[in-house]
N, C-alpha and C positions, 0 to 999 in steps of 0.2 A: 678160335673156334666159336661159333655162335653160342652165346650163353643163355640157355633156355629160360632162366628166371624172368627175363623181360617179358615173357609171354607164356607162362606155364599154366596148365589147363585143368579144367573140369567143367562139367555142366550137368544138366538133368539127363536122365536116361533117355536115349533116342528111340525112335521106332526102328526096329531092326528086323531083317529077315532071318531065317533059320541058318543061313550059310554065309552070306556076304553082308557086312555091316556098313551101310552107307547112310549116315545120319542126315536128317534135314535140319532146318533152322532150329537153334537151341534157345534156351530161355534168355540168353544174353543178346539174341538177335543175329548171331553168327550163323551163316549158312555153310555148314561144314562140308556138305556134299558138293556145293558149288566150288569151294576152295580146292578140293582134291581133283575135281574136274578141270579147274583152271590150271593146276600145277601138273596134271597128268599122273598123279599117284593112284594107287589101288586101295580100295577098302580092305581091311583085314578080314579074313574069313574065319569061321569057327575053327577050322582045322589048323590054321596058323596060330590062332590064339591058344589052342590046346597044346601046341608044340613049343610055344614060347615059354620062358621061365614063369612059374606061377607067381603072380604079383597082383595086388589089387588094381593098379593102374592099367594092367592088361586085361584082367578078368572083367573089369567094369567098363571097358572100352574108352577109358581116358585116352589111351593110344588107339586110334581107330583106323589108321591108314598107313601105308608104307611104300617103299621102293625096294625091290630085289630082296624081299624078306625070305623067300624060299631058298635062295642061294645061301643065305646066312644060316638058316635052319639046317640045311643039308650038311654044311661044314661042321656045325656044332654036334649034330647027331653022329657024324663019322669020326669025331675027335680030331678033325683037321683044324689048322690055325684059323682063327676068326677074332675080330676086334670090335670093341665099342669105343666111340669117341663122344665125350661130352665135356663141357668146360665151364669156366667162370670168367665173367668180366668184372674185374676188381674196381667197381665204382662206388662201393659202400660195403657195409656189413652184410653178410649172407642172411637171408630170411627164409620163410617157409617155401617160397617159390623155388629155392635152390635144393630143397630136401629131395624132391622126387627124382630129378635126373641123376643126382649123386648116388642115392641109395638104390635106384633102379640099376645103375651100372654095377654096383656092388652085388646085387642079386644075380645079374647075368654072369658075373665073374664066378660067384659061388656055385651057380647051377651048371654052367657049361665050360668053365675054365677059360672064358674069354680074356684076352688081353685088353686092358682099359687104358686109353690115352686121355689125359686131362690137361688141355692147354689153358693157360691163364693169359688173357689178351690184354696185358697192361698197356701196351703201346696204343691199342685201339681206343682206350679210355682217354688217352691224351688227345687223340684226334676228335673224339665225339662228345667229350664232357668238359665242363669248365673246371678242370682239375690240373694240378701240376704234378710232376714226377714224384716229389716228396710225399704228397698225399696219396697218390696211387700206390706208391711203395708200401705205405703203412697199411692200406687196405689189402694189398697183395699178401703181405705177411700174415695178417689176421685171417684172410680167406684160406691161405694154405693150411693153417692150423685146423680149420673146419674140414677141409678136404681130407687131411690126414686122420682126423677123428672118425671118419666113416669106416676106416679099417680095411682098406684095400690091401691085397696081397702084393708086396713089393716085387716079387718075382714076375708078376704078370701085370704090372702097372707102371706107366711112365707119366710123370708130371712135368709139363713143359711151361716155362714162363718166357714169353716172347723176347723180352729184353735180356734176360739172363742166358737164354739159349739162342741168341742171335747168330752165333757162329754156324748153326745148322738151319735155323728158320729163315734167315734173311737170304742166303744164296739160293735156296730152293724157291722162295717166294719171288725173288728177282727173275729166276728162269721162267717161272709161270707167268709173271706179269708181262714179260716180253710177248706172250701169246694172247694176252687179253686186250682187246681194243677198248677205247673209251666208250664207243657205242654199246658194246656188250655190257660193260659195267653200268652205264647209265640206264640201259633198258631193264636191268635186273634191280638195281638199287636206287635209281633216281639220280638227280644231279648231286654231286658231292660238294660239301661245304669247304673242303680244303684238299690239298694234294694227298695228304696222308690217307684220308678216307677213300680217295680214288685208287690208291695202291692196296688198301687193306683186303679187298676180295682175294688177292693173290696169297696173302698170309692165311686167310681163312681156308683156302683150298689146300695150302701146305699142311695145316692142322689135320684136315680130313684124309689126306693121302699119306701122312707120315707113318701110320702103322704098317702100311705095305712097303714104303720105301725102306723102313728099318727091317721088317720081318718077312718080306716077300709077299707075293700076290696072295690075297686072302679076302674073303667077304668082310666088309666093314659096315657096321650099322650105327647110325647117328640118331639117338632119341632127341627129338626137337619139336618145339611148337610149330604148328602148321604154317604160321605166317613167316617163319624163319627158313622155310624150305629153299628160298633162293640161294642160300649159302651152299646147300647140297647140290643144287642144279648146276651152279658154276663149276664146282669141283668135278661133277660127273662129265660135263662138257670137256673140261681139260683132260680128264682121264681118257676120254674117248678119242680126243684129237691128238694127244701127245704120244710120243714113242716112249712111254714109261711102263715099267713092269708092274702095273696096277690094274685092278678092276675098278669099275665105277662104284663109289661108295653108295650103300643103301641107306634107308632112313625108316625110322618109326615116327609118325606124325601124330601130335596130340592136340587136344582141345585146350582152351584157355582156363587157367585158374583165376577166378575173380578176386579183386581186392576186397578187403573187409567192408568197404563202403558200398558194395554191390557189384552187379555184373560188369565185367571189364577185365583188363589184363593187370596182373600183379606186377609192379615194377619197383626196382630199388632206387630209381632215379627221380621220382616225383614226391609230392608232399603227402600222398595218401598214407594212412597208418599201416604199419607192417609189424609182423612178429619176427624178431631176429633170433637166430639160432642160439644166441647167448642170453636170451631173456629168461629170467627165473619164473617160477610158477605164479607168483603174485603179479608180475608184469603181464604175463600171458592172460591172466584172469581180468585184469583191469582193461587191457586192450580189447579183448573180445566183448566184455560187458559194455564198454563205452562205445565201441566203433562198429561192431559186427551187425550188418544189415540182416534182418530176420524176415521170415515169411509168415510170422504170426499175425493174429488179429489185434484190433485196437484195444479190446478188453478181454479179460479172462473169460467172461461169460460167452462172448462171441467166439472166442477161440475154442472153448469147450463144445459149442454148438456146430461150428462150421469147420474147425480144424485149420492147420497151417499148410503152407505151400513149401515143401522142401526143395522145389526146383529153383527157387530164388533165395532160399535161406542159406546164408554164408556158413554158419556153424555146421549145418548138415553137409554142405558141399565139401567142406574141409574133411569131415569124417569120411565121405565117399571117396575123396581124392586119395587119401592115404591112411588117415589116422584111426580108422576103425577097420582092422584087417579082416574081421569075421563077417562074411557076407550075410549069414543068417541074423546076426545081431544088427547089422546095418538095416536089413529089411524090417526087423522088429521096430527099430527106432523110426524109420520112415512111416510105417503103418500107424504107430502110436501118435506121431505128429500130425499126420493127415486126419486122423480120427478125433483129434483134440484131447487125447489122453495125456500127451506130453506137451508141456508149455514151452514157450520160447526160452524162458530163463533156464528151465531144466535142460533143454537141448544145448544151450550155451555152456552149461556146466559140464555136460558130457564132452563137448569139444575141448573145453579147457583142460579137463583131466587127461584126455587122450594125447593132446598136443604136448602138454607139459611133461607127460611120462616119456615121450619120444625125445624131447629136448634135453631132459635131465640125463638120460642115458648117453646122449651125444656129448653133453658137457662133461660127464665123468671121464669119458675117453679123451676129450680135448685137454682137460686139466692134467691128465697123466702124461701128456707129451713132454719131452725134454727140450733141449736146445733145437730150434727150428732147423738150422743147417744140418745138424746130425740126423734129425728125424727124416729130413727130405732126401738125404744122400742116396739111400737105396732105391729111390724112385726116379732118379735122374737118368737121362740117357748116358750110356757108357761111351767111352772114346770110340770103341769098335762100332757101336750102333750109330753114332754120329757119322762116322766114315761111310758106313754102308748106305745110309740115307743119302748122303751127298753123291756117292758113286751111282746109286740107282737113278738119281735125278740128273746125272750127267754133269755134275759140278766137279771140275778138276781139283786136285790137291793144291793147296796154297803153296807158293814157293818158299 
């Protein structure tokens, strides 16, 4: 499954109409309206936002476009089966960029009873990173503890690790790969560095179709950064062309969360500073104070006179992204910063406190986990679910 943290989002508030929200170029230079036009997605409407689960990332249009959102909303409202798919690419420790998709999926599950599928693409990291299986395995085990600490309902959640669940993932991916031409893969992903990456789009499609292969035809929504929409498009094409009992997966597309050093995408695989989910309060404070780009002025006097710019200020963007849930308080902080009443150091401290509070609560739940295998067992695909998925994909029983 495409792991959103490589490009998870936020930016300044866009110019929006009263009904359909189609943002223009943002502070980081990204033309979000052009991206959705290019990919053929639809801006989220006010009506859709009101019907989606209440969450800061939805209210504040961090998620701003989608595919087949109405079908998903109709199923949720009727109490019919519906699913969310998001995942993790275990190439390092989880950081702030991973918080939103995981906790957003939990919010959907709590609000609508959605089934949540969480694939961990450990094999893809062997293809795309300079890592060996032993290192990837260590990251996978630690990442699983963070996923479990979110607190998903095991009755409505399935966690899939590609190599551990190869008995179901690989046969389905192989059947889909037979229908994917090299030209299609290259057109969507570009030229592959190795044969593994050339095959991997079929595995990604398996992740996104798996809820329906296991649980029957149902709307599936994939919260993902807008630049990772190709993963969804490939699976939609396969669902449309194949004689499979599935609907095209839908999507919620989001803006980018900038790294601490300024506008851009937050990634776990480069040298930019990040805040990991296991960082303590002192580490969070040191990282933000040392590395967070601000929209403040050069001197206190100038800041008092002219005010700061929250559209490029990373501590403010992190508050807007998730860590200040109260819209009125966020508006107060923004106004005080623009007017110069709130200094950059004070805004950094607000962000430190909010982020550390969220991480400490997460860490308490993480520390309370027992043996990983025992904790993971209720979330794994059952033998019956594995067989249903293989049967739905037309994979015969092994001799």
